C-alpha positions in Angstrom: 4.0 5.2 -11.9 5.8 2.9 -14.4 4.4 -0.5 -15.1 7.5 -2.2 -13.7 7.1 -0.3 -10.4 3.4 -1.3 -10.3 4.3 -4.9 -11.0 6.9 -4.8 -8.2 4.4 -3.3 -5.8 1.8 -5.9 -6.7 4.4 -8.7 -6.1 5.4 -7.3 -2.8 1.8 -6.9 -1.6 0.9 -10.4 -2.8 3.6 -11.8 -0.7 2.3 -9.9 2.4 -1.2 -11.3 1.6 0.2 -14.8 1.3 1.8 -14.5 4.7 -1.5 -13.5 6.2 -0.7 -9.8 6.6 -3.8 -7.6 6.2 -3.7 -4.9 3.6 -5.8 -1.8 3.8 -6.3 1.4 1.8 -7.8 4.4 3.5 -9.1 2.2 6.3 -10.8 -0.4 4.1 -9.5 -3.9 3.2 -7.9 -3.9 -0.2 -6.3 -6.4 -2.5 -2.8 -6.1 -4.0 -4.4 -5.4 -7.4 -6.6 -2.6 -6.0 -3.6 -0.8 -4.5 -1.3 -1.3 -7.5 -4.1 -0.1 -9.8 -4.6 3.0 -7.6 -0.9 3.7 -7.8 -0.8 3.2 -11.6 -3.5 5.8 -12.3 -1.9 8.6 -10.2 0.6 11.0 -11.8 2.4 11.2 -8.4 2.0 8.4 -5.9 0.4 10.2 -2.9 -0.1 7.3 -0.5 1.8 6.9 2.7 2.5 3.4 4.0 1.9 2.6 7.6 3.2 -0.7 9.0 1.3 -2.0 12.0 3.2 -4.5 14.2 1.9 -7.1 16.7 3.2 -7.4 20.2 6.3 -9.3 19.0 7.2 -6.6 16.5 6.1 -8.6 13.5 4.2 -6.8 10.7 0.5 -7.7 11.0 -1.0 -5.0 8.7 0.1 -2.6 6.0 -2.1 0.4 5.5 -2.0 2.8 2.6 -3.4 6.2 3.4 -4.0 8.8 0.6 -2.4 12.1 1.4 -4.0 15.4 0.8 -2.5 17.6 -1.9 -1.0 19.9 0.8 0.7 16.9 2.5 2.2 15.7 -0.9 3.9 19.1 -1.6 5.7 19.2 1.8 
């Protein structure tokens, strides 16, 4: 992933964090820096985003789940 893309991802996730939206990676709490760094070291980003909403439909959590190699090729 190019550095500009990582920077944009970091900025986006920092805004979520500022708004009190929880961020997780593979089920564990993660910081914007941890996620952007994980994306930066991968040749092909292989994380799926999952947005979790509250009862009013507002995003309350963003989860990044690492896909298996077979899932990435599909």
